C-alpha positions as CSV (number, residue, x, y, z in Angstrom):
1,M,0.0,0.0,0.0
2,K,2.8,2.4,0.8
3,K,4.5,1.5,-2.6
4,H,1.3,2.4,-4.5
5,F,1.0,5.7,-2.6
6,S,4.6,6.6,-3.6
7,I,4.0,5.9,-7.3
8,F,0.8,8.1,-7.3
9,T,2.7,10.9,-5.5
10,F,5.5,10.7,-8.1
11,I,3.1,10.9,-11.1
12,L,1.3,13.9,-9.5
13,M,4.6,15.7,-9.0
14,I,5.5,15.1,-12.7
15,L,2.1,16.4,-13.9
16,T,2.3,19.4,-11.6
17,S,5.8,20.3,-12.7
18,C,5.2,19.9,-16.5
19,G,1.6,21.3,-16.9
20,P,0.8,24.9,-17.5
21,S,0.3,27.1,-14.5
22,E,-3.0,28.7,-13.6
23,Q,-1.8,32.1,-14.9
24,E,-0.9,30.5,-18.2
25,I,-4.3,28.9,-18.6
26,Q,-6.1,32.2,-17.9
27,A,-3.8,34.0,-20.4
28,S,-4.6,31.4,-23.0
29,L,-8.3,31.7,-22.4
30,E,-8.1,35.5,-22.7
31,L,-6.3,35.3,-26.1
32,T,-8.9,32.8,-27.4
33,R,-11.7,35.2,-26.3
34,L,-10.0,38.2,-28.0
35,A,-9.4,36.2,-31.2
36,S,-13.0,35.2,-31.4
37,M,-14.1,38.9,-31.0
38,T,-11.8,40.2,-33.8
39,D,-11.8,37.3,-36.3
40,T,-15.5,36.4,-36.4
41,P,-17.6,39.0,-38.2
42,S,-20.7,40.1,-36.4
43,P,-23.9,39.0,-38.0
44,T,-25.7,41.7,-39.9
45,T,-29.5,42.2,-39.9
46,T,-31.2,42.8,-43.2
47,P,-34.2,45.2,-42.7
48,T,-37.5,43.8,-43.5
49,L,-39.3,46.0,-46.1
50,T,-43.0,46.6,-45.5
51,P,-44.8,46.5,-48.8
52,T,-46.9,49.5,-49.8
53,L,-50.5,48.3,-50.0
54,T,-52.3,49.3,-53.2
55,P,-56.0,49.7,-52.8
56,T,-57.9,46.9,-54.6
57,Y,-60.7,48.0,-56.7
58,T,-64.1,46.6,-55.7
59,P,-65.6,44.3,-58.3
60,M,-68.4,46.0,-60.2
61,A,-71.4,45.4,-62.4
62,T,-70.7,44.4,-66.0
63,D,-71.3,47.7,-67.8
64,I,-69.1,49.9,-65.5
65,P,-66.1,51.4,-67.3
66,I,-62.8,49.8,-66.7
67,V,-61.0,51.3,-63.7
68,E,-57.4,52.5,-64.2
69,K,-56.6,53.2,-60.5
70,V,-58.0,53.9,-57.1
71,I,-57.2,57.4,-55.9
72,Q,-58.4,57.0,-52.3
73,E,-60.5,54.6,-50.3
74,E,-62.1,54.5,-46.9
75,N,-62.8,51.3,-44.9
76,F,-64.6,52.9,-42.0
77,N,-62.5,51.5,-39.2
78,S,-61.8,54.7,-37.3
79,L,-61.5,58.5,-37.6
80,D,-57.8,58.3,-38.5
81,D,-57.2,60.0,-41.8
82,F,-60.9,60.2,-42.3
83,N,-61.9,62.3,-45.4
84,F,-65.4,63.1,-44.3
85,E,-67.0,65.6,-41.9
86,I,-69.6,64.0,-39.6
87,N,-72.9,65.4,-38.4
88,G,-75.2,63.6,-35.9
89,N,-75.1,60.1,-34.4
90,F,-72.5,57.7,-35.8
91,D,-70.5,54.6,-34.8
92,F,-67.9,52.3,-36.3
93,I,-68.5,48.5,-35.9
94,D,-66.3,45.9,-37.6
95,G,-65.3,48.2,-40.5
96,I,-68.8,49.6,-41.0
97,M,-69.9,53.1,-40.4
98,I,-73.4,53.5,-38.9
99,L,-75.3,56.7,-39.4
100,D,-78.4,56.7,-37.1
101,D,-81.1,59.4,-36.8
102,P,-84.2,58.4,-34.8
103,L,-87.5,60.1,-35.5
104,N,-88.6,62.2,-32.6
105,S,-91.0,64.9,-33.8
106,G,-92.9,63.1,-36.7
107,D,-91.2,65.4,-39.3
108,V,-88.2,63.6,-40.9
109,W,-86.4,66.9,-41.5
110,A,-87.2,68.6,-38.2
111,D,-84.8,66.5,-36.2
112,G,-81.9,67.0,-38.6
113,S,-80.0,64.0,-39.9
114,A,-77.0,61.9,-39.4
115,S,-74.7,62.7,-42.3
116,I,-71.2,62.6,-43.7
117,Y,-69.8,65.3,-46.1
118,S,-66.6,64.7,-48.1
119,T,-63.8,67.1,-47.3
120,F,-62.7,66.8,-50.9
121,S,-64.4,68.2,-54.0
122,I,-65.7,66.0,-56.8
123,V,-63.4,65.8,-59.8
124,P,-65.2,65.6,-63.2
125,D,-65.1,62.1,-64.8
126,Y,-63.8,60.5,-61.6
127,G,-66.0,57.8,-60.1
128,Y,-67.3,57.8,-56.5
129,V,-68.4,54.4,-55.2
130,L,-70.2,53.5,-52.0
131,L,-71.2,50.1,-50.7
132,F,-74.1,50.6,-48.3
133,R,-77.4,49.4,-47.0
134,A,-80.4,50.9,-45.3
135,L,-82.3,49.3,-42.4
136,P,-86.1,49.0,-42.5
137,E,-88.2,52.2,-42.3
138,T,-85.2,54.4,-43.2
139,E,-85.3,57.6,-45.3
140,F,-82.0,58.4,-46.8
141,L,-80.4,60.7,-49.3
142,I,-77.1,60.4,-51.2
143,T,-76.0,63.5,-53.2
144,F,-73.5,65.5,-55.0
145,E,-74.2,69.0,-53.7
146,R,-72.8,72.5,-53.1
147,G,-74.0,75.6,-51.2
148,P,-76.6,76.0,-48.5
149,F,-80.0,74.5,-49.3
150,D,-82.7,77.0,-50.5
151,D,-80.0,79.4,-51.6
152,P,-79.6,80.6,-55.3
153,S,-76.1,79.1,-55.3
154,F,-77.3,75.6,-54.3
155,R,-76.7,72.8,-56.8
156,A,-77.5,69.1,-56.1
157,F,-77.9,65.7,-57.7
158,W,-80.1,63.8,-55.2
159,I,-80.8,60.1,-55.0
160,W,-83.6,59.8,-52.6
161,G,-84.1,56.4,-51.1
162,F,-83.6,54.8,-54.5
163,D,-87.2,55.7,-55.2
164,T,-86.5,59.0,-57.0
165,Y,-83.7,61.3,-58.1
166,H,-83.7,65.1,-58.4
167,I,-81.6,67.8,-60.0
168,W,-81.6,71.0,-57.9
169,D,-80.7,74.4,-59.3
170,G,-81.0,77.1,-56.7
171,R,-84.3,77.0,-54.9
172,R,-86.1,74.5,-57.1
173,A,-85.8,71.0,-58.3
174,I,-85.6,71.2,-62.1
175,I,-85.8,67.4,-62.6
176,N,-87.8,64.9,-60.6
177,R,-87.9,61.3,-61.8
178,D,-88.4,57.7,-60.5
179,T,-85.6,55.2,-60.4
180,K,-86.1,51.7,-61.8
181,I,-84.3,49.5,-59.3
182,D,-86.2,47.1,-57.1
183,F,-84.7,48.3,-53.8
184,E,-84.9,46.2,-50.7
185,Y,-84.1,47.1,-47.1
186,D,-81.3,45.2,-45.3
187,S,-79.6,44.4,-48.7
188,W,-76.2,45.7,-49.7
189,Y,-76.0,48.0,-52.8
190,F,-73.2,49.6,-54.7
191,L,-73.7,53.2,-55.9
192,L,-71.4,54.8,-58.5
193,M,-71.8,58.5,-59.1
194,R,-69.8,60.9,-61.3
195,V,-70.0,64.3,-62.9
196,R,-69.6,64.3,-66.7
197,S,-68.8,67.2,-69.0
198,E,-72.5,68.3,-69.3
199,G,-74.3,66.3,-66.7
200,V,-74.3,63.7,-64.0
201,E,-74.5,59.9,-63.9
202,A,-75.2,57.2,-61.4
203,K,-75.3,53.4,-61.5
204,I,-77.0,51.4,-58.8
205,W,-76.7,47.6,-58.4
206,A,-77.1,44.9,-55.8
207,K,-73.9,43.5,-54.3
208,D,-75.2,39.9,-54.6
209,N,-76.8,40.4,-58.0
210,P,-74.7,42.8,-60.2
211,E,-77.0,42.1,-63.2
212,M,-79.7,44.0,-61.4
213,I,-78.6,47.5,-62.3
214,D,-80.2,50.9,-62.9
215,T,-78.4,53.6,-64.8
216,I,-79.3,57.3,-64.3
217,E,-78.0,59.9,-66.8
218,V,-79.0,63.5,-66.7
219,K,-78.0,66.4,-69.0
220,T,-77.7,69.4,-66.8
221,G,-75.6,71.7,-69.1
222,K,-72.2,73.1,-68.4
223,E,-73.6,76.0,-66.4
224,W,-74.8,73.7,-63.7
225,I,-71.5,71.9,-63.2
226,K,-69.4,73.4,-60.4
227,N,-65.9,72.5,-59.2
228,D,-66.8,72.5,-55.5
229,L,-69.5,69.8,-55.4
230,R,-69.2,67.4,-52.4
231,L,-70.4,63.8,-51.8
232,V,-72.9,63.7,-49.0
233,V,-74.8,60.8,-47.3
234,H,-77.8,61.7,-45.1
235,A,-79.6,59.2,-42.9
236,V,-82.6,61.5,-42.7
237,E,-84.6,59.1,-40.6
238,G,-83.5,55.6,-39.5
239,T,-80.1,53.9,-40.1
240,V,-77.7,53.8,-43.0
241,E,-74.6,51.5,-42.9
242,I,-71.6,52.2,-45.1
243,D,-69.0,49.5,-45.7
244,E,-66.8,50.9,-48.4
245,F,-65.9,54.0,-50.3
246,Q,-63.6,54.5,-53.2
247,E,-62.6,57.3,-55.6
248,V,-61.5,55.9,-58.9
249,V,-60.2,56.9,-62.3
250,F,-61.5,55.2,-65.4
251,F,-59.6,54.4,-68.6
252,Q,-60.5,56.9,-71.2
């Protein structure tokens, strides 16, 4: 047993005398660390580019002119970058704007209306498209108009509840006609409106049945056309829901 202990002690002495010291080990580790810092290039991060989203044009009825591009759109999620002024009761629910005006007095106009007015002017030959629906017992009005009502400067192209349409020049409606579409409450409809060189035009069709379309064309004369017409939606009585809006340019 003593012999074994002496051999072990001898080997330990050799290892201790021949191996690197603790200071040498630490110095070697430090050199390795420095080498790894200088010789190994740091990984680079490639920035992720966020694509610019181009508005997608809403599919339309078959006889609508071909759209070249979308100028602006509104998905009615919030008031951020909202291009309409608002009057009366409104709400946003799941990307739908709700205009609501309850009838209190028995006179549909006496209580005002829930309305939106475009902050931009209508550009001749551009198209203005709405996807909307009216709830039962709703009176609504969608227009191009300028100036205060009942004023000599007033101009308006009214579509009243899809029953009738009117051209206003000053204090009087110079055209009153019936529409031809079979309108139903609680159904979604597209409405395209535009100002032409000597008049106005509108096309109305059901979202789920684009073949059911009514076209309105009215010659008003160049004197009637003004550069400061605005798009207006009035819920005169009841509730109008708007899902989409787009301003588009057509191929000429």
